Each structure stands twice: as C-alpha cells, then as structure tokens.
Backbone bond lengths (Angstrom), bond angles and torsions (degrees), N, CA, C in turn:
res aa  C-N    CA-C-N  psi(-1)  N-CA   C-N-CA  omega(-1)  CA-C   N-CA-C  phi
1 M - - - 1.470 - - 1.521 110.54 -
2 G 1.376 118.07 -43.85 1.461 120.22 -178.46 1.520 111.39 -63.36
3 G 1.362 117.52 -35.66 1.468 119.08 179.07 1.527 113.80 -69.40
4 Q 1.328 116.35 -23.22 1.474 119.27 179.83 1.503 111.51 -83.71
5 G 1.382 118.20 -16.38 1.457 119.47 -177.47 1.492 113.66 -75.80
6 V 1.319 116.92 -25.29 1.469 118.45 -177.61 1.521 111.57 -65.90
7 P 1.327 118.63 -48.85 1.479 117.99 177.30 1.515 112.43 -61.07
8 W 1.372 115.30 -33.17 1.471 117.45 -179.81 1.494 111.15 -65.71
9 R 1.367 114.39 -45.62 1.457 118.78 178.79 1.514 110.52 -64.92
10 R 1.356 114.96 -37.43 1.466 119.70 -179.92 1.510 110.50 -63.07
11 A 1.303 114.89 -41.65 1.458 117.87 178.49 1.498 110.98 -64.65
12 G 1.331 115.36 -41.00 1.452 117.68 179.91 1.512 111.16 -69.28
13 A 1.332 116.83 -38.88 1.459 120.36 -178.31 1.514 112.00 -68.30
14 C 1.354 117.39 -22.05 1.470 119.96 -177.15 1.504 112.52 -59.73
15 Y 1.301 117.56 -31.33 1.461 119.02 -176.96 1.508 112.20 -64.26
16 G 1.307 116.72 -22.76 1.457 118.32 -179.68 1.498 113.38 -100.78
17 E 1.329 117.31 1.85 1.449 119.14 -176.70 1.518 111.56 -89.74
18 P 1.296 117.25 144.37 1.473 120.84 -179.83 1.516 112.72 -61.97
19 G 1.287 119.92 -32.46 1.472 121.69 -176.34 1.511 113.11 -61.68
20 F 1.297 117.16 -37.86 1.467 119.89 -178.54 1.523 111.45 -70.53
21 A 1.325 116.23 -38.71 1.468 119.84 177.45 1.521 110.99 -60.41
22 G 1.312 118.25 -38.12 1.466 121.38 178.59 1.512 111.62 -66.08
23 S 1.334 115.31 -40.57 1.475 119.23 177.92 1.504 110.95 -63.58
24 E 1.327 116.32 -41.04 1.480 119.97 179.07 1.514 110.64 -63.80
25 S 1.321 116.65 -38.13 1.472 120.89 179.50 1.527 110.79 -65.25
26 I 1.350 114.96 -41.24 1.469 118.56 -179.50 1.529 110.14 -64.61
27 N 1.347 115.99 -43.09 1.468 119.72 178.52 1.520 111.30 -62.64
28 H 1.319 114.99 -39.58 1.473 119.12 178.79 1.524 111.07 -63.19
29 Q 1.339 115.93 -41.78 1.461 119.95 179.05 1.522 111.37 -65.51
30 R 1.364 114.27 -40.37 1.461 117.20 178.01 1.532 111.08 -63.01
31 G 1.344 114.77 -39.84 1.469 118.30 178.19 1.522 111.91 -62.37
32 N 1.321 116.18 -42.53 1.466 119.88 178.61 1.527 111.24 -64.37
33 S 1.339 116.06 -40.11 1.466 119.42 179.12 1.521 111.26 -63.17
34 M 1.345 115.75 -40.59 1.461 119.83 178.91 1.528 110.83 -64.73
35 K 1.343 115.95 -42.85 1.461 119.60 177.85 1.535 110.73 -61.52
36 T 1.326 114.92 -42.14 1.470 119.47 179.76 1.527 110.70 -62.45
37 L 1.352 115.83 -42.00 1.455 120.25 -179.85 1.525 111.19 -64.08
38 I 1.336 114.95 -42.77 1.474 119.35 178.85 1.521 110.87 -62.89
39 L 1.334 115.55 -44.54 1.464 119.65 178.81 1.525 111.13 -62.38
40 L 1.337 115.94 -38.63 1.460 119.77 179.16 1.526 110.99 -65.04
41 I 1.346 115.99 -41.90 1.469 120.32 178.77 1.524 110.34 -63.70
42 L 1.346 115.24 -43.56 1.466 119.12 179.07 1.523 111.25 -63.47
43 F 1.336 115.73 -39.39 1.456 119.40 179.48 1.530 111.28 -64.43
44 I 1.335 115.93 -43.57 1.467 119.78 179.23 1.530 110.42 -63.42
45 A 1.342 116.34 -43.28 1.462 120.43 179.66 1.529 110.70 -62.31
46 A 1.353 115.62 -44.17 1.468 119.36 179.07 1.523 110.90 -63.49
47 F 1.332 116.10 -37.46 1.467 120.17 178.86 1.527 110.81 -64.35
48 I 1.343 115.68 -43.94 1.463 119.39 -179.43 1.523 110.74 -65.74
49 I 1.339 116.81 -46.09 1.472 120.42 -179.77 1.522 110.64 -63.27
50 G 1.338 115.64 -43.07 1.461 118.76 178.51 1.521 112.02 -62.04
51 G 1.335 115.03 -39.85 1.467 118.41 177.57 1.509 112.36 -62.59
52 I 1.339 116.36 -42.26 1.464 120.30 178.33 1.523 111.00 -61.71
53 L 1.349 115.92 -44.20 1.465 119.69 179.63 1.521 111.60 -64.02
54 L 1.324 116.00 -42.57 1.466 119.17 178.71 1.518 111.44 -64.35
55 L 1.333 117.11 -39.57 1.460 120.53 178.02 1.519 111.09 -63.74
56 G 1.355 115.36 -42.16 1.464 118.97 177.67 1.516 111.93 -62.29
57 Q 1.357 115.85 -42.53 1.466 119.36 178.42 1.520 110.73 -64.55
58 A 1.316 116.51 -40.55 1.473 119.46 179.65 1.518 110.45 -64.30
59 Q 1.334 116.90 -44.02 1.457 119.57 178.97 1.514 110.97 -63.55
60 S 1.351 116.55 -40.25 1.457 119.95 178.64 1.519 110.68 -63.51
61 A 1.344 115.83 -43.67 1.466 119.39 179.77 1.517 110.67 -63.97
62 Q 1.344 116.47 -39.76 1.451 118.94 178.87 1.518 111.06 -65.00
63 H 1.347 116.70 -39.63 1.463 119.82 179.25 1.528 110.52 -64.62
64 E 1.335 115.56 -43.93 1.461 118.79 -178.69 1.527 111.28 -66.52
65 S 1.312 117.18 -29.48 1.461 119.85 -178.57 1.521 112.34 -87.49
66 G 1.336 117.38 -2.29 1.451 120.20 179.63 1.518 113.73 97.96
67 M 1.345 116.78 -14.18 1.461 123.16 179.84 1.520 111.63 36.48
68 G 1.304 116.93 74.96 1.453 121.03 -176.90 1.508 111.50 -151.78
69 Y 1.324 114.53 -146.86 1.459 121.05 -172.31 1.526 110.52 -134.98
70 E 1.332 113.94 161.66 1.458 120.80 174.03 1.521 111.83 -129.22
71 D 1.340 115.83 4.22 1.471 119.96 -178.76 1.525 111.05 -112.89
72 T 1.338 117.01 16.39 1.459 121.59 179.23 1.527 109.79 -93.82
73 P 1.335 118.31 166.69 1.475 120.37 -178.69 1.539 112.03 -61.57
74 M 1.325 115.39 153.12 1.458 121.42 175.27 1.535 108.89 -78.40
75 L 1.311 116.16 136.82 1.454 120.43 175.67 1.528 109.53 -69.64
76 P 1.329 119.17 134.28 1.475 121.44 -178.21 1.523 111.45 -57.18
77 G 1.318 115.46 133.25 1.453 121.00 178.61 1.501 114.17 68.70
78 S 1.336 117.85 18.46 1.459 121.97 -176.15 1.518 109.85 -132.39
79 K 1.315 115.84 161.69 1.458 120.63 175.39 1.523 111.56 -97.55
80 W 1.325 117.39 9.85 1.456 121.87 -174.83 1.526 111.61 -112.76
81 H 1.351 114.04 144.88 1.454 120.96 170.23 1.529 109.41 -75.89
82 V 1.349 116.46 161.79 1.460 120.64 167.82 1.534 108.11 -61.58
83 H 1.314 118.52 129.84 1.473 124.48 -177.95 1.536 111.39 58.09
84 D 1.301 117.60 38.41 1.469 121.85 -174.44 1.525 111.31 -62.26
85 A 1.346 115.54 125.64 1.463 120.80 -179.26 1.521 112.66 -67.35
86 K 1.322 116.80 -25.15 1.468 120.72 -175.80 1.525 113.17 -95.32
87 R 1.331 116.83 -0.93 1.465 119.15 -178.76 1.526 110.07 -68.50
88 P 1.334 118.62 132.54 1.476 120.62 -175.65 1.526 112.05 -62.83
89 Q 1.322 114.47 144.53 1.457 120.50 175.49 1.535 109.55 -77.23
90 P 1.341 118.98 146.38 1.473 120.49 177.07 1.522 111.37 -66.42
91 V 1.318 115.60 153.05 1.459 121.59 177.98 1.523 109.26 -69.17
92 K 1.331 116.49 135.77 1.468 121.13 178.79 1.518 109.68 -82.08
93 V 1.330 116.53 128.15 1.464 121.44 175.58 1.522 108.67 -124.27
94 T 1.316 114.58 156.95 1.457 120.89 175.43 1.521 108.77 -92.81
95 A 1.320 116.30 122.92 1.461 120.19 -178.76 1.528 110.71 -66.12
96 G 1.338 115.07 153.40 1.455 120.15 177.16 1.516 111.31 -80.83
97 T 1.321 115.33 -171.78 1.462 121.32 178.07 1.521 109.51 -121.36
98 S 1.308 116.04 156.64 1.465 121.40 -178.54 1.522 111.15 -78.01
99 S 1.324 114.87 149.66 1.455 120.52 176.63 1.521 110.53 -84.47
100 T 1.316 115.54 158.85 1.458 122.65 169.49 1.521 107.48 -119.25
101 Q 1.310 117.11 175.34 1.461 119.68 176.46 1.522 111.07 -63.79
102 E 1.321 116.73 -28.05 1.463 120.50 -177.28 1.517 113.43 -88.02
103 R 1.326 117.08 -28.12 1.462 119.35 -170.98 1.521 111.30 -146.32
104 A 1.337 115.03 139.63 1.465 120.42 176.05 1.518 110.07 -74.49
105 G 1.339 116.17 145.58 1.455 121.06 177.17 1.521 111.90 -78.94
106 L 1.317 115.06 -178.59 1.463 121.65 178.93 1.525 109.74 -98.51
107 P 1.329 117.80 143.67 1.465 120.60 177.76 1.521 111.27 -78.57
108 P 1.335 118.00 165.20 1.469 120.04 172.51 1.519 110.52 -60.86
109 S 1.327 115.46 158.61 1.466 119.90 -174.01 1.521 113.19 -65.79
110 D 1.343 118.26 -22.25 1.467 119.85 -178.42 1.530 112.58 -101.34
111 A 1.337 117.57 10.34 1.461 120.74 -179.02 1.528 110.82 -82.64
112 E 1.324 114.71 151.04 1.470 120.71 170.79 1.524 107.69 -98.25
113 V 1.310 116.10 120.90 1.461 121.14 -177.94 1.526 108.96 -81.90
114 L 1.329 116.05 123.12 1.462 121.47 179.59 1.530 112.04 -93.89
115 F 1.330 115.88 -29.74 1.464 120.05 172.27 1.523 108.33 -149.69
116 D 1.331 115.59 120.40 1.467 121.86 -174.84 1.514 113.62 -104.55
117 G 1.333 116.48 9.53 1.458 120.12 -177.85 1.509 113.62 102.32
118 Q 1.346 116.96 -8.80 1.463 120.49 -178.09 1.523 113.04 -137.05
119 D 1.321 115.76 -46.69 1.465 121.21 -169.92 1.528 110.61 -94.72
120 I 1.318 116.40 122.35 1.468 121.76 179.30 1.532 110.81 -113.30
121 S 1.326 116.29 16.10 1.463 120.35 -174.92 1.525 113.53 -68.80
122 K 1.327 118.08 -17.38 1.464 120.66 179.64 1.523 112.43 -84.37
123 W 1.346 116.15 6.13 1.462 121.41 -179.06 1.522 110.05 -120.28
124 K 1.335 115.88 154.38 1.462 121.77 -179.71 1.522 109.17 -139.25
125 N 1.332 115.92 162.70 1.467 119.97 175.06 1.522 110.00 -86.60
126 A 1.312 116.94 -176.67 1.468 121.37 -175.14 1.520 112.54 -62.78
127 E 1.333 117.03 -25.24 1.461 120.84 -179.17 1.528 112.53 -92.18
128 G 1.330 116.50 -0.47 1.458 119.53 -179.71 1.513 113.87 93.44
129 G 1.326 116.96 -1.43 1.463 120.64 179.09 1.523 111.49 -85.27
130 P 1.335 116.46 -173.50 1.468 120.07 -179.89 1.527 112.23 -61.83
131 A 1.324 115.38 146.01 1.468 120.75 175.37 1.525 108.72 -75.84
132 H 1.328 116.64 134.34 1.461 120.38 -174.97 1.523 112.60 -112.78
133 W 1.326 116.87 31.51 1.452 119.58 172.40 1.535 109.27 -78.00
134 T 1.322 115.86 164.31 1.461 121.31 -175.14 1.526 110.80 -85.10
135 V 1.321 116.23 131.29 1.462 122.32 176.17 1.526 108.18 -116.62
136 R 1.334 115.73 120.79 1.471 120.22 176.63 1.530 109.80 -160.67
137 D 1.308 115.85 148.93 1.470 122.80 172.64 1.531 113.08 51.07
138 G 1.334 116.65 33.70 1.458 120.27 174.83 1.512 115.61 85.90
139 Y 1.340 117.55 5.97 1.466 119.47 179.19 1.525 111.03 -130.09
140 L 1.311 114.08 164.48 1.462 124.30 178.61 1.519 106.88 -115.54
141 E 1.333 117.14 123.85 1.459 121.14 -174.87 1.523 110.93 -118.58
142 V 1.325 115.11 138.89 1.463 120.66 176.38 1.526 109.33 -56.31
143 A 1.312 115.79 132.15 1.465 121.58 171.63 1.523 106.43 -103.39
144 P 1.331 118.08 103.78 1.464 120.25 -175.46 1.523 112.94 -50.71
145 Q 1.332 114.69 135.94 1.467 125.20 -179.42 1.530 113.10 74.00
146 A 1.330 117.29 1.99 1.467 119.50 173.99 1.526 111.13 -79.27
147 G 1.354 116.36 -17.72 1.459 120.21 177.94 1.520 113.04 91.64
148 D 1.336 114.85 168.89 1.463 120.99 178.46 1.529 110.11 -65.54
149 I 1.320 115.33 157.30 1.466 120.46 173.16 1.529 108.55 -125.27
150 S 1.321 115.93 150.26 1.472 122.25 -177.83 1.512 109.81 -133.92
151 T 1.312 115.58 156.05 1.461 119.49 175.26 1.527 109.75 -69.78
152 R 1.311 115.11 143.81 1.466 119.16 175.50 1.528 110.57 -70.42
153 E 1.303 116.23 -32.41 1.464 121.10 178.35 1.515 110.02 -86.49
154 Q 1.322 116.10 150.63 1.459 121.37 177.35 1.526 109.56 -112.35
155 F 1.340 115.38 154.52 1.456 121.01 -172.72 1.525 110.78 -136.86
156 G 1.326 114.97 157.82 1.455 121.96 172.56 1.519 109.33 -104.39
157 D 1.330 116.23 -114.29 1.471 120.64 176.82 1.522 108.94 -71.66
158 I 1.324 116.53 129.85 1.463 119.15 -174.73 1.528 112.60 -144.77
159 Q 1.327 113.57 158.31 1.458 123.49 159.35 1.521 105.54 -106.95
160 L 1.321 116.50 125.29 1.466 121.29 -176.27 1.522 109.83 -124.04
161 H 1.321 115.77 132.93 1.469 122.08 177.60 1.524 108.43 -116.99
162 V 1.328 115.96 125.43 1.468 122.16 -179.39 1.525 108.64 -136.82
163 E 1.326 116.61 131.34 1.461 120.78 173.33 1.524 108.79 -112.85
164 W 1.337 116.80 136.97 1.457 120.85 -174.48 1.524 110.50 -143.03
165 R 1.313 114.06 160.30 1.468 119.99 -175.94 1.526 109.31 -147.30
166 T 1.329 116.27 131.02 1.464 120.94 177.34 1.528 109.54 -89.33
167 P 1.347 117.64 157.99 1.470 120.13 -177.28 1.523 112.38 -66.70
168 S 1.303 114.35 155.75 1.466 121.95 174.65 1.528 107.96 -143.97
169 P 1.348 118.15 137.27 1.475 127.26 3.55 1.528 111.71 -81.90
170 L 1.327 115.33 169.45 1.456 120.56 177.50 1.528 110.55 -73.52
171 K 1.307 114.92 154.39 1.462 120.38 174.26 1.525 108.61 -84.03
172 P 1.316 119.15 126.68 1.474 120.72 -177.21 1.523 111.87 -58.82
173 G 1.328 115.45 131.52 1.452 121.40 172.71 1.505 115.95 77.80
174 N 1.314 119.12 -0.85 1.454 121.23 -177.50 1.526 109.37 -102.13
175 V 1.326 117.45 109.76 1.463 120.21 -177.26 1.523 112.45 -80.44
176 W 1.328 117.97 -17.43 1.455 120.63 -177.69 1.529 109.06 -92.71
177 Q 1.326 115.23 71.49 1.459 119.29 -177.01 1.516 110.54 -124.42
178 G 1.316 115.09 149.97 1.455 119.77 177.75 1.504 112.57 62.54
179 N 1.330 117.73 39.04 1.457 122.21 -173.31 1.527 110.78 -99.13
180 S 1.326 115.90 124.59 1.460 122.93 173.59 1.521 106.54 -161.41
181 G 1.303 117.69 -164.82 1.458 119.58 179.51 1.510 111.76 -169.91
182 V 1.325 115.56 150.43 1.458 122.96 172.36 1.518 106.80 -106.71
183 F 1.322 116.48 116.54 1.469 121.94 -176.52 1.523 109.39 -102.04
184 L 1.328 115.44 115.81 1.465 120.75 174.08 1.517 109.31 -81.35
185 F 1.324 115.79 136.82 1.464 120.99 -177.82 1.533 110.73 63.32
186 G 1.328 115.33 9.26 1.458 120.65 -179.28 1.514 114.45 80.61
187 V 1.348 119.44 -4.73 1.468 120.66 -171.71 1.529 114.76 -135.81
188 Y 1.353 118.12 -9.10 1.459 120.62 -179.17 1.526 107.89 -112.47
189 E 1.341 116.43 110.31 1.459 119.58 -170.98 1.525 112.89 -90.60
190 L 1.325 114.89 125.55 1.450 123.12 164.50 1.528 105.75 -97.08
191 Q 1.325 115.91 114.03 1.467 120.83 -169.21 1.525 112.89 -69.62
192 V 1.322 115.14 137.89 1.459 124.18 167.95 1.523 106.56 -110.46
193 F 1.343 116.08 127.44 1.471 118.99 -174.71 1.527 108.64 -161.19
194 E 1.316 116.31 155.07 1.463 121.32 172.98 1.525 107.62 -79.85
195 S 1.332 115.52 98.74 1.466 120.31 -173.10 1.520 113.34 -118.05
196 S 1.329 118.28 7.86 1.463 118.63 178.09 1.530 110.77 -71.63
197 R 1.343 116.60 -34.80 1.466 121.47 179.50 1.524 111.86 -131.98
198 N 1.308 115.51 -19.23 1.452 122.48 -169.53 1.529 109.17 -94.84
199 L 1.331 118.05 108.18 1.458 120.77 -174.78 1.527 111.47 -90.40
200 I 1.309 114.32 142.56 1.461 123.12 175.85 1.518 105.36 -142.33
201 Y 1.322 118.64 175.65 1.461 119.92 176.35 1.526 109.32 -55.23
202 A 1.334 116.10 147.72 1.466 121.65 -168.55 1.526 113.28 -57.82
203 D 1.348 116.35 -39.73 1.466 118.36 -177.98 1.527 112.28 -86.11
204 G 1.354 116.39 18.76 1.457 120.84 175.74 1.512 112.97 -125.92
205 Q 1.330 117.40 2.16 1.458 119.18 -178.71 1.523 110.52 -84.93
206 A 1.324 116.59 174.97 1.463 121.40 179.55 1.519 110.12 -55.94
207 G 1.326 115.72 134.80 1.456 120.89 178.29 1.506 115.02 88.06
208 A 1.343 117.24 -4.54 1.468 120.32 178.32 1.529 110.30 -79.35
209 I 1.332 115.87 147.63 1.461 120.31 162.10 1.519 103.15 -81.14
210 Y 1.312 116.06 106.72 1.461 122.03 -161.43 1.535 112.46 -53.61
211 G 1.336 115.04 125.37 1.457 121.92 178.40 1.511 114.79 76.35
212 Q 1.355 117.86 4.49 1.464 120.55 -176.76 1.527 113.30 -128.62
213 Y 1.318 117.28 -60.49 1.461 120.30 -173.87 1.528 110.72 -131.55
214 P 1.340 117.98 121.42 1.464 119.75 169.21 1.535 110.07 -65.64
215 P 1.309 117.88 161.32 1.467 119.08 172.93 1.531 109.97 -67.32
216 L 1.323 116.68 156.79 1.464 120.85 179.46 1.526 111.53 -63.84
217 V 1.324 116.60 -36.88 1.466 123.42 175.85 1.525 107.58 -143.50
218 N 1.327 115.84 172.51 1.465 120.78 -179.44 1.530 110.24 -117.01
219 P 1.356 117.49 93.47 1.461 120.47 179.58 1.529 113.15 -96.66
220 S 1.335 117.56 26.60 1.464 121.26 -174.47 1.527 111.86 -63.99
221 R 1.318 114.94 141.54 1.455 121.76 175.40 1.524 110.40 -89.52
222 D 1.324 115.37 169.82 1.464 121.04 -178.63 1.525 111.21 -65.11
223 P 1.326 117.16 156.50 1.470 120.54 175.93 1.532 110.59 -54.94
224 G 1.324 115.37 143.15 1.453 120.15 179.49 1.512 114.48 86.17
225 Q 1.349 118.21 -3.09 1.458 120.71 177.11 1.527 110.12 -104.41
226 W 1.322 115.29 144.70 1.456 119.92 178.46 1.529 110.84 -70.99
227 Q 1.320 114.66 135.84 1.458 121.83 177.24 1.529 108.98 -121.70
228 V 1.322 115.53 159.33 1.466 120.53 -172.63 1.519 110.11 -127.59
229 Y 1.332 115.35 131.52 1.462 122.27 166.85 1.525 108.32 -109.64
230 D 1.320 116.69 125.25 1.463 122.42 167.13 1.517 106.84 -114.29
231 I 1.315 115.63 121.03 1.467 122.50 -165.57 1.530 110.32 -125.08
232 I 1.319 115.72 134.86 1.469 121.95 166.82 1.520 106.65 -112.58
233 F 1.316 116.48 122.80 1.465 120.05 -176.15 1.517 110.62 -129.34
234 N 1.335 114.65 132.77 1.467 122.23 174.99 1.523 107.93 -122.52
235 P 1.324 118.44 116.63 1.464 120.38 -177.60 1.519 112.17 -68.12
236 A 1.321 114.83 163.07 1.464 121.14 177.11 1.529 110.28 -66.19
237 R 1.315 115.50 149.75 1.464 121.93 176.14 1.524 109.15 -112.13
238 F 1.312 114.91 136.82 1.460 121.21 179.92 1.524 109.74 -122.42
239 E 1.303 115.37 151.48 1.462 122.05 174.90 1.515 107.76 -132.60
240 D 1.333 115.95 115.30 1.471 121.38 -178.10 1.532 111.57 54.64
241 G 1.354 114.85 40.23 1.455 120.03 177.71 1.508 115.22 81.17
242 R 1.323 118.03 -3.30 1.460 121.64 -179.90 1.522 109.89 -104.14
243 L 1.326 116.34 141.25 1.450 121.51 -179.53 1.530 110.77 -67.44
244 E 1.319 116.86 122.55 1.453 122.33 176.64 1.527 111.11 -100.57
245 T 1.337 116.29 -43.17 1.462 121.75 -178.63 1.522 108.82 -139.55
246 P 1.339 118.24 129.84 1.461 118.95 178.54 1.525 111.53 -70.38
247 A 1.312 115.63 166.63 1.459 120.48 172.87 1.528 108.99 -72.51
248 Y 1.315 116.28 144.05 1.462 121.90 178.47 1.528 109.70 -122.41
249 I 1.329 115.25 146.17 1.456 119.90 179.48 1.524 110.03 -141.94
250 T 1.321 115.06 136.02 1.456 123.52 171.13 1.517 107.14 -121.75
251 V 1.341 116.71 133.61 1.465 120.35 -175.19 1.522 110.06 -135.01
252 F 1.326 115.06 133.83 1.460 122.83 167.11 1.531 107.35 -108.03
253 Q 1.324 116.83 129.10 1.462 121.28 172.45 1.525 107.92 -112.31
254 N 1.310 115.38 118.43 1.469 120.90 -178.62 1.529 111.62 53.35
255 G 1.335 115.50 37.50 1.456 121.36 177.54 1.511 115.81 85.11
256 V 1.335 117.75 2.00 1.467 122.52 -177.48 1.529 109.67 -112.03
257 V 1.328 117.60 132.04 1.466 120.50 178.68 1.529 109.33 -67.56
258 I 1.342 115.98 124.53 1.467 119.75 177.61 1.531 112.21 -120.22
259 Q 1.335 117.48 -19.91 1.467 122.59 171.20 1.521 106.66 -135.16
260 N 1.342 116.13 124.78 1.452 121.02 -173.86 1.529 110.37 -115.74
261 H 1.333 114.72 94.23 1.467 120.75 179.96 1.537 109.95 48.67
262 T 1.319 114.62 50.94 1.459 121.75 -176.96 1.523 110.79 -77.23
263 A 1.315 116.56 129.45 1.468 121.74 176.74 1.528 108.51 -82.39
264 I 1.323 116.39 110.34 1.458 120.96 -178.74 1.531 109.34 -70.39
265 M 1.336 116.68 137.43 1.463 121.56 -175.28 1.525 113.03 -76.61
266 G 1.310 116.51 -20.64 1.460 121.08 -176.36 1.519 108.86 155.36
267 E 1.314 116.90 -171.27 1.454 121.28 -179.45 1.527 110.16 -64.65
268 T 1.326 115.61 137.81 1.458 120.55 -173.79 1.527 111.20 -86.13
269 G 1.335 115.59 157.22 1.463 121.20 178.27 1.511 110.52 -172.05
270 H 1.327 115.92 173.85 1.459 122.40 -177.18 1.531 110.44 -91.09
271 R 1.332 115.49 120.70 1.469 123.06 175.24 1.530 113.19 60.46
272 I 1.314 116.02 34.83 1.473 120.32 178.50 1.529 109.23 -133.09
273 L 1.321 115.68 158.48 1.448 120.39 170.98 1.526 109.34 -82.31
274 P 1.332 116.93 139.23 1.472 118.96 -178.77 1.521 112.10 -75.16
275 R 1.304 115.01 148.66 1.460 120.86 172.47 1.521 108.74 -148.88
276 Y 1.310 115.41 158.52 1.460 121.05 -177.00 1.528 111.53 -96.75
277 T 1.326 114.12 147.33 1.458 122.86 169.57 1.528 107.44 -131.71
278 D 1.303 116.75 134.83 1.466 120.83 178.55 1.525 109.00 -71.54
279 R 1.322 116.41 110.57 1.465 121.48 -178.58 1.525 112.25 -112.60
280 G 1.324 115.78 17.04 1.454 118.84 178.64 1.513 112.50 89.16
281 P 1.326 117.17 -175.33 1.468 120.95 -173.31 1.521 114.79 -82.60
282 Q 1.335 118.14 -12.73 1.456 120.14 -176.98 1.520 111.45 -138.90
283 G 1.336 114.76 157.06 1.455 120.69 178.23 1.514 110.20 -155.94
284 P 1.344 117.60 168.11 1.468 120.97 -176.78 1.527 112.19 -85.79
285 V 1.317 115.40 170.01 1.463 122.84 165.27 1.523 106.22 -96.93
286 R 1.347 116.52 131.44 1.462 120.78 -177.63 1.523 110.08 -122.88
287 L 1.330 116.15 138.27 1.458 122.71 174.44 1.520 108.86 -110.93
288 Q 1.320 115.68 136.17 1.468 120.93 -170.59 1.530 112.75 -94.07
289 D 1.322 114.37 135.90 1.464 122.03 168.04 1.523 107.00 -96.56
290 H 1.357 116.22 106.40 1.460 120.71 177.39 1.529 110.66 -111.54
291 G 1.327 115.49 16.47 1.459 120.46 176.54 1.514 115.05 92.24
292 D 1.340 118.61 -7.15 1.460 121.51 -179.97 1.532 110.34 -101.00
293 L 1.320 116.04 150.92 1.461 121.62 -174.55 1.529 110.87 -83.52
294 I 1.312 115.03 65.90 1.465 121.28 177.02 1.529 108.82 -78.38
295 R 1.293 115.76 138.96 1.461 121.25 177.19 1.529 110.08 -108.88
296 Y 1.320 115.14 145.22 1.467 122.42 176.91 1.525 108.97 -128.38
297 R 1.311 115.61 149.96 1.469 120.68 174.61 1.532 109.35 -154.16
298 N 1.321 115.88 166.63 1.467 123.52 171.19 1.527 111.63 48.72
299 I 1.317 116.01 60.35 1.467 121.83 -179.92 1.524 108.52 -100.62
300 W 1.308 117.10 120.74 1.456 120.71 177.40 1.529 110.66 -143.75
301 V 1.318 114.89 161.29 1.455 120.79 -174.48 1.526 109.34 -139.07
302 R 1.326 114.85 147.15 1.468 121.44 173.36 1.530 107.52 -126.88
303 P 1.332 118.64 108.38 1.463 119.39 173.34 1.524 110.37 -60.84
304 L 1.332 116.41 136.05 1.453 121.55 -177.57 1.531 109.81 -103.74
305 K 1.320 115.22 130.05 1.458 121.41 -179.17 1.518 109.77 -111.57
306 D 1.335 115.58 168.85 1.452 120.00 175.84 1.529 109.46 -61.61
307 R 1.325 115.88 151.16 1.462 121.40 -174.96 1.532 112.21 -61.55
308 D 1.312 117.87 -44.98 1.474 121.37 -175.81 1.516 109.61 -108.04
C-alpha cells in the first residue's frame, strides 16, 4: 500500500508543478496551429471554388451576350459589326439521321414532314382532291393514270429532302423506265429516272434540270435501291412582272453534288425552249406520274428565311 501512494501523490502534485503547465501550453499552441492550418486550407479551397464559379458565370454571361465587339467595322450591306456582340445567335436544331436501304432516317427537328411513310393528307391531285397514289410499307408509289400529285402547302426558298426508288428488275429493251420527276414550284423539273444502266439524252437523265442541264456527274444507284435528293431551291424573283433574278437550284444525289447553284432558264418541258412566268412568291412541290412504279419515302422540307 505504501509503495502505491507515491505515484498517487505524484499524480496529484503534478497539477501544481510548473512542468505540467508548460506541456499544457505547448498542446494548446499546437491545437491553435492545427485550427489555423485547417482554416487556411478551407479558405484556399473556398477561394478556388469561388473563382471557378465566378469564371463559369462570367463565361456564361459572355456567351449569352454574344461575347463580341461594338467598335469593329460594319459589314457591307449589313447592320452588324464584325464579331458583333449584339448579333442574334442562330436557333438550335437537332440534326436528323441518315437513311439506310432498309429504313428511312429522321428529319431535322425544325423540318416539316410531307410524307412520313403513312400519311398522304398533305398531298392533292390535279383537281385539288385527295391524292390516290399507293401507300404501303412506309413508301408512296405512283399509281399509273392517277396523275401527278402536289403539296397542298406552297413554299418559297426551301431545303427539300426526297428519297426515291426505281423498279427492279428492268424490262428488257425498254429505255423509258423509272421515269418520274420532282417539280420545284410545280414547274421546274428535277428528273427522276433509271440512269444507272439506262441511257437517255443527257438533259433527261436522273438529276438533270429537265431539258436544260445534265447533272455534273452520274452517281445513280442500281434499280431497286433507294436514292436521295437533297435540294436547295430559290424561286425566281420578279419586279412589276419582269424577271429580276432567275430560280437557282443546288442538288446532292446520294451525297454527291450534281447541280451547283444552277440558274434555271425557265419552266421545264419536253422539246421546248424554257421561259419564265411570274407565279408569285410561292409554289408547291409536285411529283410526276409518268406511268412507272416509282416509289418515294421520307419527304420533308425546311423553309429558308433570311439570316438576320
């Protein structure tokens, strides 16, 4: 018992000894230093995070404001400066998808679908009544002797997408096969024809502005395969009944340029010289019944407006 009392007294006596007070002071200082270090780390982290957030907000504000200039030269014929901060941003659209031989692709989000594989209500016959072409399995097929069909709606400047397919197999010895046409404004024919093997006069083959301009090249696919026309069309402009600007057309066939901003000479026809007639600012899209079982699918249009 006596040997155990010394440590007890020693422990009790420690509270009054100077050595213990110094140790407590050192521990207290270490604790304060650790707190200071933690606070410093937190402050630095908060500073970095705040800087990142402020930078993001600044970049966002700059993007929303156009992030540009107002002291640069004016663009000729425009109300905008070079890199103008106040110039409106273009509308965001979702791009479409490409078609395959088995399935039609999707149009862009801002396109107007003229034929979706089922509904033909946006088309009419020559008398204005319902279109009587055949609709089955996602395509629209010419019904011989039913006549041409046209869109009920009329358009001015447009981007037009049309997919078409000629019959297969070919009829032996018959050169007039796979004949149809896409008429812009109802009067300017972009020829549809079986041109992979079937030869006709140059300005009458697939991709020709009928009777005026052959295509630049012939990228036609074999009979029975789906082909694609992507078309940019600008109608003719008239002033007081006089032609001011001809109609222009650019065409891609199966991804290949075949008409490059071609100035159309006038309304197309068989064995005639073209001439213009003032038909107003808008016209329909027309598909031709030439007696052949041409199929169409995935037809859509995007009206084109001025940039600003």
